[in-house]
VOPAGU-2260 file (C-alpha; in pm, 1 decimal, decimal comma):
REM VOPAGU-2260
SITE   aa  ch    i         X         Y         Z
SITE  MET   A    0    -227,4    6576,3    1568,5
SITE  GLY   A    1    -295,6    6261,4    1780,8
SITE  ALA   A    2    -115,2    5946,0    1901,9
SITE  ALA   A    3    -225,0    5591,1    1951,1
SITE  GLY   A    4     -24,9    5270,7    2007,9
SITE  CYS   A    5     -37,6    4939,3    2154,1
SITE  SER   A    6     176,4    4758,7    2425,2
SITE  GLY   A    7     516,4    4910,6    2395,2
SITE  GLY   A    8     349,9    5174,7    2161,7
SITE  GLY   A    9      93,7    5215,1    2433,6
SITE  ALA   A   10     351,2    5303,9    2663,7
SITE  LEU   A   11     523,0    5553,2    2440,4
SITE  THR   A   12     174,8    5701,7    2365,1
SITE  THR   A   13     106,1    5739,3    2751,5
SITE  PHE   A   14     445,1    5917,2    2784,0
SITE  LEU   A   15     407,7    6139,2    2490,9
SITE  GLY   A   16      35,4    6223,6    2575,9
SITE  ALA   A   17     156,8    6331,9    2926,2
SITE  LEU   A   18     469,5    6537,5    2818,6
SITE  ASP   A   19     398,4    6685,2    2480,0
SITE  PRO   A   20     136,9    6955,4    2470,0
SITE  ARG   A   21     118,8    6941,3    2085,8
SITE  LEU   A   22     -89,2    6614,6    2097,0
SITE  ARG   A   23    -467,4    6701,3    2096,9
SITE  ALA   A   24    -571,7    6336,5    2162,3
SITE  ALA   A   25    -410,9    6023,0    2284,1
SITE  VAL   A   26    -527,3    5652,7    2289,8
SITE  PRO   A   27    -279,6    5400,3    2471,8
SITE  ALA   A   28    -386,1    5040,5    2432,5
SITE  CYS   A   29    -280,0    4741,1    2624,2
SITE  PHE   A   30     -54,3    4927,1    2851,5
SITE  PRO   A   31    -227,2    5163,8    3083,2
SITE  ASN   A   32    -262,8    4959,5    3426,6
SITE  SER   A   33    -235,2    5064,0    3775,2
SITE  TYR   A   34      73,2    4934,9    3958,5
SITE  ARG   A   35    -149,1    4821,6    4248,1
SITE  VAL   A   36    -217,7    4532,8    4012,1
SITE  LEU   A   37      94,9    4530,4    3794,2
SITE  PHE   A   38     342,2    4505,8    4081,9
SITE  ARG   A   39     216,6    4167,1    4212,0
SITE  GLY   A   40     135,9    4050,0    3843,4
SITE  PRO   A   41     276,8    4061,2    3490,6
SITE  ASP   A   42     511,6    4377,2    3551,3
SITE  PRO   A   43     576,1    4567,4    3235,9
SITE  ASP   A   44     927,9    4530,0    3071,1
SITE  PRO   A   45    1187,6    4779,6    3213,7
SITE  ASP   A   46    1156,7    4997,9    2884,6
SITE  MET   A   47     804,0    5076,4    2976,2
SITE  SER   A   48     866,0    5196,5    3341,0
SITE  PHE   A   49    1075,5    5473,0    3498,9
SITE  PRO   A   50    1334,4    5439,5    3758,6
SITE  ARG   A   51    1194,9    5510,5    4121,1
SITE  PHE   A   52     861,6    5565,2    3960,7
SITE  LEU   A   53     675,2    5419,6    4252,4
SITE  ALA   A   54     906,2    5555,6    4509,8
SITE  SER   A   55     815,9    5889,1    4389,6
SITE  GLY   A   56     448,2    5829,7    4482,3
SITE  LEU   A   57     337,9    5797,9    4108,6
SITE  ASP   A   58     107,5    5558,9    3934,4
SITE  THR   A   59      14,5    5533,5    3571,3
SITE  ALA   A   60    -297,2    5764,4    3614,2
SITE  ASP   A   61     -57,5    6048,2    3684,2
SITE  PHE   A   62      53,4    6047,7    3318,0
SITE  VAL   A   63    -305,5    6097,7    3207,7
SITE  GLU   A   64    -382,3    6371,7    3476,7
SITE  LEU   A   65     -70,9    6552,2    3376,3
SITE  SER   A   66    -228,1    6646,0    3038,0
SITE  ALA   A   67    -571,3    6694,2    3155,3
SITE  PRO   A   68    -808,3    6816,0    2993,4
SITE  THR   A   69    -645,2    6675,1    2674,3
SITE  PRO   A   70    -871,1    6388,8    2553,9
SITE  TRP   A   71    -772,5    6030,4    2628,8
SITE  LEU   A   72    -918,2    5704,2    2533,4
SITE  ILE   A   73    -778,3    5428,0    2748,2
SITE  GLU   A   74    -802,2    5096,3    2579,0
SITE  ALA   A   75    -781,1    4737,1    2706,5
SITE  THR   A   76    -869,1    4390,9    2582,4
SITE  GLU   A   77   -1049,7    4121,6    2766,3
SITE  GLY   A   78    -780,1    3848,3    2764,3
SITE  ASP   A   79    -480,1    4066,3    2809,8
SITE  TYR   A   80    -217,7    4045,7    3084,4
SITE  PHE   A   81    -244,0    4416,3    3106,7
SITE  THR   A   82    -581,9    4344,2    3256,1
SITE  PRO   A   83    -897,9    4556,7    3200,8
SITE  ALA   A   84    -965,1    4572,2    3573,0
SITE  ALA   A   85    -612,1    4748,6    3620,0
SITE  ALA   A   86    -684,7    4974,0    3328,0
SITE  ARG   A   87   -1018,7    5065,9    3483,4
SITE  LEU   A   88    -822,6    5187,1    3791,1
SITE  VAL   A   89    -634,7    5411,7    3576,7
SITE  TYR   A   90    -944,5    5558,9    3398,2
SITE  GLU   A   91   -1132,2    5589,5    3733,6
SITE  GLU   A   92    -875,4    5800,0    3912,3
SITE  ALA   A   93    -802,7    5999,3    3606,3
SITE  GLU   A   94   -1165,5    6072,8    3552,9
SITE  LYS   A   95   -1195,5    6254,0    3889,0
SITE  TRP   A   96    -897,4    6469,6    3786,4
SITE  TYR   A   97   -1087,4    6546,7    3468,3
SITE  ALA   A   98   -1393,2    6634,5    3667,5
SITE  LEU   A   99   -1193,6    6931,7    3810,6
SITE  TYR   A  100   -1189,0    7064,6    3464,9
SITE  GLY   A  101   -1551,1    6994,2    3382,6
SITE  ALA   A  102   -1417,7    6774,5    3100,0
SITE  HIS   A  103   -1598,0    6441,4    3192,7
SITE  ASP   A  104   -1645,7    6375,0    2820,0
SITE  GLN   A  105   -1298,0    6402,9    2734,5
SITE  ILE   A  106   -1171,1    6092,6    2887,8
SITE  ALA   A  107   -1309,8    5746,6    2806,5
SITE  PHE   A  108   -1244,3    5366,0    2862,0
SITE  PHE   A  109   -1299,0    5088,3    2604,4
SITE  VAL   A  110   -1247,2    4715,6    2628,3
SITE  GLY   A  111   -1223,9    4508,8    2318,7
SITE  PRO   A  112   -1239,7    4142,1    2267,2
SITE  GLY   A  113    -952,3    3897,0    2246,4
SITE  PRO   A  114    -591,5    3883,8    2383,8
SITE  HIS   A  115    -305,5    4132,7    2384,3
SITE  GLY   A  116    -347,6    4349,6    2068,9
SITE  VAL   A  117    -578,8    4585,8    1880,7
SITE  PRO   A  118    -881,4    4397,4    1717,7
SITE  LEU   A  119   -1118,7    4566,2    1475,4
SITE  GLU   A  120   -1352,3    4682,9    1755,2
SITE  SER   A  121   -1054,4    4854,3    1934,0
SITE  ARG   A  122    -924,0    5003,1    1616,1
SITE  GLU   A  123   -1257,3    5145,1    1502,6
SITE  ALA   A  124   -1300,1    5305,4    1873,0
SITE  ILE   A  125    -946,7    5471,5    1795,3
SITE  TYR   A  126   -1082,9    5596,7    1457,9
SITE  LYS   A  127   -1399,9    5728,1    1624,7
SITE  TRP   A  128   -1209,4    5898,6    1891,4
SITE  MET   A  129    -965,9    6068,2    1647,0
SITE  ILE   A  130   -1250,3    6178,5    1434,4
SITE  ARG   A  131   -1415,6    6338,9    1709,4
SITE  TRP   A  132   -1146,1    6535,1    1856,4
SITE  LEU   A  133    -939,3    6598,8    1534,9
SITE  LYS   A  134   -1198,6    6632,6    1274,8
SITE  ASN   A  135   -1496,4    6784,9    1477,1
SITE  GLY   A  136   -1675,6    6455,2    1445,0
SITE  GLN   A  137   -1672,1    6464,9    1066,4
SITE  GLY   A  138   -1594,4    6119,2     916,3
SITE  ASP   A  139   -1665,3    5761,0     905,0
SITE  PHE   A  140   -1497,6    5555,5    1186,9
SITE  HIS   A  141   -1566,4    5223,9    1023,3
SITE  GLU   A  142   -1230,9    5056,6     890,8
SITE  GLN   A  143   -1197,5    5089,3     519,2
SITE  PRO   A  144   -1023,3    4869,1     277,9
SITE  VAL   A  145    -662,8    4972,1     227,5
SITE  LYS   A  146    -375,0    4858,0      17,4
SITE  LEU   A  147    -134,3    4658,6     221,5
SITE  HIS   A  148     225,0    4740,2      93,5
SITE  THR   A  149     515,4    4502,4      93,8
SITE  ASN   A  150     817,2    4550,8     325,4
SITE  SER   A  151    1039,4    4674,1      38,7
SITE  GLU   A  152     772,4    4936,1     -62,9
SITE  LEU   A  153     777,8    5047,0     304,8
SITE  GLN   A  154    1145,1    5110,0     316,3
SITE  VAL   A  155    1262,0    5459,0     368,9
SITE  THR   A  156    1628,1    5368,7     379,6
SITE  ALA   A  157    1825,3    5197,0     120,2
SITE  SER   A  158    1870,7    4867,8     318,0
SITE  GLY   A  159    1573,1    4886,7     539,5
SITE  ASN   A  160    1782,9    4948,7     840,1
SITE  VAL   A  161    1840,4    5284,2     996,0
SITE  GLU   A  162    2178,5    5168,0    1139,0
SITE  ASP   A  163    2308,2    5125,5     780,1
SITE  GLU   A  164    2256,2    5508,6     706,1
SITE  PRO   A  165    2569,6    5722,9     731,8
SITE  GLY   A  166    2602,9    5884,5    1074,3
SITE  SER   A  167    2346,0    5647,6    1239,2
SITE  ARG   A  168    2406,4    5556,0    1603,3
SITE  LYS   A  169    2286,9    5247,3    1795,8
SITE  VAL   A  170    2127,4    5294,7    2131,4
SITE  TYR   A  171    2417,9    5135,9    2313,5
SITE  GLN   A  172    2648,8    5389,9    2149,6
SITE  LEU   A  173    2430,4    5687,9    2270,3
SITE  LEU   A  174    2434,7    5526,1    2609,7
SITE  ARG   A  175    2807,6    5486,0    2620,7
SITE  ASP   A  176    2867,8    5837,0    2488,7
SITE  ASP   A  177    2624,5    5976,0    2755,3
SITE  PHE   A  178    2816,8    5773,3    3018,8
SITE  ARG   A  179    3146,6    5905,9    2909,6
SITE  ALA   A  180    3032,0    6267,7    2928,4
SITE  LYS   A  181    2889,7    6214,5    3269,6
SITE  ARG   A  182    3157,4    6017,2    3424,6
SITE  VAL   A  183    3341,9    6172,5    3718,4
SITE  GLN   A  184    3597,4    5941,0    3895,1
SITE  ARG   A  185    3584,1    5974,3    4279,2
SITE  THR   A  186    3817,5    5851,1    4543,7
SITE  ILE   A  187    3843,6    5541,0    4754,2
SITE  PRO   A  188    3749,0    5733,1    5069,3
SITE  ASP   A  189    3434,2    5855,1    4895,1
SITE  LEU   A  190    3363,5    5495,3    4794,9
SITE  LEU   A  191    3400,6    5391,4    5156,6
SITE  THR   A  192    3145,0    5667,9    5262,6
SITE  GLU   A  193    2911,5    5554,3    4991,4
SITE  LEU   A  194    2892,0    5190,0    5092,6
SITE  PRO   A  195    2722,0    5265,0    5429,2
SITE  ARG   A  196    2488,0    5506,3    5251,3
SITE  LEU   A  197    2377,5    5207,5    5017,7
SITE  LYS   A  198    2297,4    5039,7    5355,5
SITE  ILE   A  199    2541,2    4757,4    5280,2
SITE  PRO   A  200    2695,6    4702,1    5637,4
SITE  THR   A  201    2535,2    4532,6    5925,5
SITE  ASP   A  202    2532,3    4609,8    6291,5
SITE  GLY   A  203    2730,5    4288,7    6361,8
SITE  SER   A  204    2448,4    4128,2    6561,7
SITE  ALA   A  205    2400,0    3724,0    6542,4
SITE  PRO   A  206    2117,6    3674,6    6316,3
SITE  GLU   A  207    1815,8    3448,5    6426,6
SITE  VAL   A  208    1879,2    3096,0    6300,8
SITE  GLN   A  209    1627,3    2809,8    6224,8
SITE  SER   A  210    1746,0    2462,2    6171,4
SITE  PHE   A  211    1571,7    2224,0    5929,4
SITE  GLY   A  212    1686,1    1860,9    5973,1
SITE  GLU   A  213    1654,7    1610,0    5701,1
SITE  PRO   A  214    1658,7    1234,2    5719,8
SITE  ASN   A  215    1984,9    1072,5    5655,8
SITE  GLU   A  216    2162,5    1415,8    5674,1
SITE  PRO   A  217    2539,4    1343,4    5693,9
SITE  ALA   A  218    2705,9    1429,7    6018,2
SITE  GLY   A  219    2838,1    1778,8    6037,3
SITE  ARG   A  220    2591,4    1924,8    5774,0
SITE  GLU   A  221    2295,6    2119,8    5857,9
SITE  HIS   A  222    2025,4    2302,7    5647,7
SITE  ILE   A  223    1928,5    2645,8    5809,1
SITE  GLN   A  224    1770,8    2966,0    5761,4
SITE  PHE   A  225    1871,6    3297,9    5897,7
SITE  GLU   A  226    1723,0    3655,0    5913,5
SITE  SER   A  227    1891,9    3898,7    5708,6
SITE  GLU   A  228    1646,6    4167,8    5794,6
SITE  PRO   A  229    1277,9    4148,5    5919,2
SITE  GLY   A  230    1081,8    3942,0    5693,3
SITE  ILE   A  231    1380,1    3824,2    5475,2
SITE  GLN   A  232    1506,7    3469,7    5535,4
SITE  ILE   A  233    1825,6    3345,1    5382,1
SITE  ASN   A  234    1851,5    2980,6    5299,2
SITE  ALA   A  235    2201,3    2830,6    5383,0
SITE  THR   A  236    2401,3    2510,6    5455,7
SITE  LEU   A  237    2629,9    2490,2    5756,2
SITE  TYR   A  238    2929,0    2241,3    5754,3
SITE  VAL   A  239    3098,2    2189,3    6084,6
SITE  PRO   A  240    3401,0    1981,8    6141,4
SITE  SER   A  241    3403,8    1723,1    6420,5
SITE  SER   A  242    3727,3    1864,2    6573,2
SITE  ALA   A  243    3702,8    2075,3    6890,6
SITE  GLY   A  244    3802,9    2439,7    6927,5
SITE  ARG   A  245    3768,2    2744,3    6739,8
SITE  LYS   A  246    3815,8    2717,8    6381,7
SITE  PRO   A  247    3869,0    2954,0    6067,5
SITE  GLY   A  248    3531,2    3028,2    5897,0
SITE  VAL   A  249    3443,7    3009,3    5530,3
SITE  LEU   A  250    3153,2    3185,0    5337,2
SITE  LEU   A  251    3055,8    3032,9    5001,1
SITE  VAL   A  252    2793,2    3228,2    4797,7
SITE  ARG   A  253    2585,6    2954,9    4670,3
SITE  ASP   A  254    2601,2    2923,2    4276,7
SITE  ASN   A  255    2247,4    2833,3    4147,1
SITE  ARG   A  256    2362,4    2820,8    3783,8
SITE  ARG   A  257    2503,0    2473,7    3831,9
SITE  LEU   A  258    2734,0    2552,0    3530,4
SITE  MET   A  259    3054,7    2447,8    3720,4
SITE  THR   A  260    3158,8    2236,1    4011,8
SITE  SER   A  261    2886,0    2282,1    4268,1
SITE  THR   A  262    2964,6    2507,6    4561,5
SITE  ALA   A  263    2834,8    2231,1    4784,0
SITE  VAL   A  264    3100,5    2015,1    4678,5
SITE  LEU   A  265    3365,0    2284,2    4745,7
SITE  ALA   A  266    3201,0    2340,4    5084,9
SITE  ALA   A  267    3217,2    1981,4    5190,8
SITE  TRP   A  268    3580,5    1953,8    5094,7
SITE  MET   A  269    3662,5    2278,6    5295,0
SITE  ALA   A  270    3485,7    2137,9    5603,3
SITE  ARG   A  271    3712,0    1832,5    5584,1
SITE  GLN   A  272    4008,6    2064,3    5591,7
SITE  GLY   A  273    3901,7    2169,1    5936,8
SITE  ARG   A  274    3681,5    2486,2    5849,5
SITE  VAL   A  275    3343,5    2587,6    5951,3
SITE  VAL   A  276    3179,1    2651,6    5610,3
SITE  LEU   A  277    2861,2    2838,6    5540,3
SITE  GLU   A  278    2723,7    2811,7    5190,4
SITE  ALA   A  279    2457,1    3083,7    5176,4
SITE  GLU   A  280    2213,3    3205,7    4919,7
SITE  PRO   A  281    2120,7    3566,4    4909,4
SITE  ARG   A  282    1778,1    3673,7    4848,0
SITE  ASP   A  283    1612,6    3582,5    4521,4
SITE  CYS   A  284    1949,3    3482,4    4361,5
SITE  PRO   A  285    1948,5    3443,2    3992,0
SITE  ILE   A  286    1916,8    3093,8    3823,9
SITE  GLU   A  287    1985,7    2981,6    3478,9
SITE  ASP   A  288    1683,1    3059,5    3263,0
SITE  ASP   A  289    1661,9    2941,7    2914,0
SITE  HIS   A  290    1367,1    3136,7    2843,6
SITE  GLY   A  291    1538,1    3461,0    2887,2
SITE  PRO   A  292    1915,9    3429,6    2804,6
SITE  PHE   A  293    2138,2    3687,7    2916,2
SITE  VAL   A  294    1900,0    3910,5    3118,3
SITE  GLY   A  295    1877,3    3716,0    3451,0
SITE  ASN   A  296    1592,5    3785,5    3695,3
SITE  TRP   A  297    1511,4    4116,5    3539,3
SITE  LEU   A  298    1141,0    4132,1    3686,6
SITE  VAL   A  299    1242,1    4126,3    4046,1
SITE  ASN   A  300    1534,3    4361,4    3972,2
SITE  SER   A  301    1291,6    4599,8    3791,1
SITE  ARG   A  302    1041,6    4597,6    4071,4
SITE  ALA   A  303    1316,4    4682,3    4316,7
SITE  ASN   A  304    1419,0    4970,5    4108,3
SITE  GLN   A  305    1066,3    5107,6    4073,0
SITE  ILE   A  306    1041,2    5135,3    4464,2
SITE  GLY   A  307    1394,5    5282,3    4500,7
SITE  LEU   A  308    1588,8    4984,6    4590,0
SITE  ASP   A  309    1846,8    4767,0    4401,8
SITE  LEU   A  310    1901,1    4401,6    4455,7
SITE  PRO   A  311    2273,0    4396,0    4435,8
SITE  THR   A  312    2307,1    4596,7    4748,4
SITE  LEU   A  313    2057,5    4413,2    4923,6
SITE  ARG   A  314    2214,0    4081,3    4839,8
SITE  THR   A  315    2542,1    4220,1    4958,8
SITE  HIS   A  316    2398,8    4297,8    5294,5
SITE  ASP   A  317    2284,9    3937,5    5307,0
SITE  ILE   A  318    2617,9    3831,6    5253,7
SITE  LEU   A  319    2755,3    4039,0    5532,4
SITE  ARG   A  320    2461,3    3889,0    5765,1
SITE  ALA   A  321    2619,7    3559,1    5664,7
SITE  VAL   A  322    2949,9    3674,7    5803,0
SITE  ASP   A  323    2767,7    3793,3    6121,1
SITE  LEU   A  324    2644,1    3445,9    6160,3
SITE  LEU   A  325    2992,9    3296,1    6122,9
SITE  VAL   A  326    3201,1    3533,7    6344,1
SITE  THR   A  327    2929,0    3527,7    6621,7
SITE  ARG   A  328    2966,0    3135,8    6642,0
SITE  SER   A  329    3163,6    3006,2    6943,2
SITE  ASP   A  330    3343,3    2761,9    6717,5
SITE  VAL   A  331    3463,3    3011,0    6467,1
SITE  ASP   A  332    3767,6    3222,5    6499,6
SITE  GLY   A  333    3622,1    3556,9    6393,4
SITE  SER   A  334    3966,0    3701,4    6294,7
SITE  SER   A  335    4000,4    3441,5    6014,5
SITE  VAL   A  336    3703,6    3452,8    5777,9
SITE  ARG   A  337    3747,1    3378,6    5401,3
SITE  ALA   A  338    3482,9    3399,1    5124,6
SITE  PHE   A  339    3414,9    3271,2    4777,7
SITE  ALA   A  340    3180,5    3358,1    4489,5
SITE  ARG   A  341    3141,6    3281,4    4126,2
SITE  GLY   A  342    3002,7    3489,5    3831,1
SITE  VAL   A  343    2794,7    3804,5    3897,5
SITE  GLU   A  344    2762,4    3702,2    4250,4
SITE  GLY   A  345    3133,2    3771,3    4294,4
SITE  ILE   A  346    3046,9    4155,2    4248,3
SITE  TRP   A  347    2816,8    4142,5    4566,8
SITE  LEU   A  348    3101,3    3957,7    4753,9
SITE  LEU   A  349    3361,4    4219,4    4653,1
SITE  MET   A  350    3136,1    4496,2    4768,5
SITE  ALA   A  351    3077,0    4322,3    5097,2
SITE  ALA   A  352    3457,8    4274,6    5159,4
SITE  ALA   A  353    3511,2    4657,7    5064,3
SITE  ALA   A  354    3255,6    4738,1    5323,3
SITE  ASP   A  355    3356,8    4506,8    5614,0
SITE  PRO   A  356    3720,4    4437,4    5708,6
SITE  ARG   A  357    3600,9    4113,2    5880,2
SITE  VAL   A  358    3627,8    3936,9    5544,1
SITE  GLY   A  359    3994,1    3880,1    5534,8
SITE  LYS   A  360    4046,7    3719,4    5185,8
SITE  ILE   A  361    3819,6    3664,6    4902,2
SITE  TRP   A  362    3808,3    3431,8    4598,4
SITE  LEU   A  363    3625,2    3544,5    4284,9
SITE  ASP   A  364    3579,9    3301,5    3994,3
SITE  ARG   A  365    3445,7    3389,8    3646,7
SITE  THR   A  366    3335,6    3721,6    3763,6
SITE  PRO   A  367    3303,1    4014,7    3518,5
SITE  TYR   A  368    3627,3    4239,5    3578,9
SITE  SER   A  369    3453,1    4568,2    3512,4
SITE  LEU   A  370    3113,9    4719,9    3556,2
SITE  ARG   A  371    3196,0    5002,2    3303,5
SITE  LEU   A  372    3278,0    4745,0    3046,5
SITE  ALA   A  373    2917,6    4661,5    3018,2
SITE  LEU   A  374    2855,4    5008,7    2887,6
SITE  GLU   A  375    3103,7    4962,4    2603,7
SITE  GLY   A  376    2924,6    4673,8    2417,7
SITE  SER   A  377    2577,9    4622,3    2265,4
SITE  MET   A  378    2498,7    4282,9    2455,9
SITE  SER   A  379    2550,4    4171,2    2812,3
SITE  ALA   A  380    2469,9    3884,2    3041,8
SITE  ASP   A  381    2335,6    3907,4    3400,3
SITE  LEU   A  382    2381,3    4277,6    3395,9
SITE  PHE   A  383    2035,5    4343,3    3582,8
SITE  ASP   A  384    2186,9    4152,5    3890,6
SITE  ALA   A  385    2494,4    4417,1    3898,7
SITE  VAL   A  386    2340,2    4751,3    3843,8
SITE  ILE   A  387    2363,7    4999,3    4124,5
SITE  PRO   A  388    2211,0    5322,5    4006,8
SITE  GLY   A  389    2490,3    5572,4    3935,6
SITE  PHE   A  390    2770,4    5361,3    4084,5
SITE  ALA   A  391    2962,9    5325,2    3756,7
SITE  LEU   A  392    2979,5    5687,8    3698,9
SITE  HIS   A  393    3208,6    5720,7    3987,7
SITE  TRP   A  394    3381,8    5382,5    4057,8
SITE  ASP   A  395    3441,5    5050,0    3911,9
SITE  LEU   A  396    3533,8    4699,1    4049,5
SITE  ASP   A  397    3914,6    4766,3    4074,4
SITE  ASP   A  398    3820,1    5049,7    4318,2
SITE  LEU   A  399    3647,6    4792,0    4521,0
SITE  VAL   A  400    3955,5    4582,4    4531,6
SITE  LYS   A  401    4170,5    4900,7    4645,4
SITE  ALA   A  402    3908,0    4970,7    4908,4
SITE  MET   A  403    3996,2    4617,9    5062,1
SITE  GLY   A  404    4352,3    4758,6    5133,4
SITE  ALA   A  405    4612,3    4486,5    5199,1
SITE  ARG   A  406    4350,7    4205,1    5232,3
SITE  PRO   A  407    4406,0    3960,9    4939,8
SITE  VAL   A  408    4183,4    3894,6    4642,9
SITE  LEU   A  409    4222,7    3579,6    4444,5
SITE  TRP   A  410    4048,2    3635,4    4105,5
SITE  THR   A  411    4040,6    3344,2    3872,1
SITE  ASP   A  412    3930,4    3354,1    3502,7
SITE  PRO   A  413    3789,6    3706,9    3484,3
SITE  THR   A  414    3508,4    3738,0    3218,5
SITE  ASN   A  415    3344,6    3997,3    2994,4
SITE  TRP   A  416    2975,6    4050,2    3013,3
SITE  MET   A  417    2897,9    3759,9    2770,6
SITE  ARG   A  418    3058,1    3524,0    3030,3
SITE  ARG   A  419    3356,1    3470,2    2826,2
SITE  VAL   A  420    3689,3    3445,2    3000,4
SITE  VAL   A  421    3935,5    3727,7    2885,7
SITE  ALA   A  422    4313,2    3748,6    2898,8
SITE  LEU   A  423    4415,1    4027,4    3109,7
SITE  GLY   A  424    4740,3    3903,3    3294,1
SITE  PRO   A  425    4830,7    3960,7    3640,4
SITE  PRO   A  426    4688,6    3997,8    3904,4
SITE  PHE   A  427    4426,9    3765,1    3763,1
SITE  ARG   A  428    4474,0    3399,3    3752,6
SITE  TYR   A  429    4386,4    3124,5    3485,9
SITE  ARG   A  430    4298,5    2753,2    3518,1
SITE  TYR   A  431    4255,8    2668,3    3147,9
SITE  VAL   A  432    4354,4    2771,7    2801,5
SITE  LEU   A  433    4174,9    3090,3    2700,7
SITE  GLY   A  434    3885,5    3020,8    2474,0
SITE  ASP   A  435    3830,7    2663,8    2599,6
SITE  ALA   A  436    3481,2    2637,8    2750,3
SITE  THR   A  437    3544,9    2310,7    2941,2
SITE  ASP   A  438    3493,4    2296,7    3307,8
SITE  PHE   A  439    3787,9    2283,3    3548,9
SITE  SER   A  440    3888,5    1982,7    3740,6
SITE  ASP   A  441    3839,2    1900,6    4110,6
SITE  ALA   A  442    4231,8    1932,3    4164,3
SITE  GLN   A  443    4239,8    2274,4    4014,8
SITE  ASP   A  444    3931,7    2378,4    4239,2
SITE  ARG   A  445    4110,5    2251,5    4520,6
SITE  GLU   A  446    4439,5    2409,1    4435,4
SITE  PHE   A  447    4287,5    2762,1    4444,7
SITE  ALA   A  448    4059,0    2673,4    4739,2
SITE  ASP   A  449    4365,1    2559,1    4922,0
SITE  GLU   A  450    4523,6    2896,6    4846,2
SITE  LEU   A  451    4211,7    3094,8    4966,7
SITE  LEU   A  452    4232,5    2888,8    5305,7
SITE  ARG   A  453    4604,1    2956,8    5364,3
């Protein structure tokens, strides 16, 4: 028995070929590529990569080597984004491993013409490989005419959909049941120990700041960059009132989606109320992307996961570096710092406030109210930007609120994971009739903003 597949099928063939000794030949196409190329290019979708894969010191060739000397034909096509050059790196490394078995002829490399896919030349190379290793070379590898069946003729279930069969389960249901079986609630002290382990807190030192003046910049507003950690520069805008003396500080996590009233408008209004306001954008913040609704910036999140990092905790650290910037300023009263965030960014701010008591009060707007809720449904938006591996097994967002102790949380218009506001009652607050998707007015913005500042 052999296995062959292209693209996602090529990924599954790679994994099966590595892990199932019953296979006597494997031909993955348009997937095997070295991450030395993939990581800085068209990274495979998350369903084609394993968590912490690169952090474990592995690369795609290790799948091939694991099954050596099982015969493998590695295929690529000339115009594919899984490039032939990166596929060759896999082949060349694995070939050395096969040499240890004296099995030079049991691994091969083939490049077909055209874009992503399996053209005739590639298909016939598969037939030839399978005939060689599964039929002792007896057979004709040239493609033969076959009857193409209709969709209805190929159905193996009554409706054509497995999910309509009695007892069938969808993937999200299997994941949900697995989550429920593994969930073990831990304490708030455990959570407070976990946040430093995730490297969220800072040492409190003042970050290095660069100023970028712009022509016709309004008085009291300054575009800056500050260093969160070596090599990571955070873009921000600083609003400084003209009044003398030390003033309360406010941190606004910049909202890039522009779906609501801009955080820049809110920042300017708060500065007019006599606060020093920092509007900061944590690293690689998500933006609205019509080409990939719901998923957010999956590519960067996936790459972080592959190397053993997760962007939500890194962005939370960035938020606390912004707090460092505020409290170390001579014109800011470090004992009076408030913060605001909207959407999934509110989860990062909530983690930051739970980890650092310098954040005295926070306002979360249209932020999902539960991480675990995302595991209960079939669809979600922005989840890539909230996932911390293993966190939801032990805690949820309400635990982060509890970890803040007596410090207040103003939480308006809580949402589900499809960005829809849901009716939960106190302690949540609402600005409009539920189900109405209209934006809120400046007056309502300022009512909650004033409550944050008090």
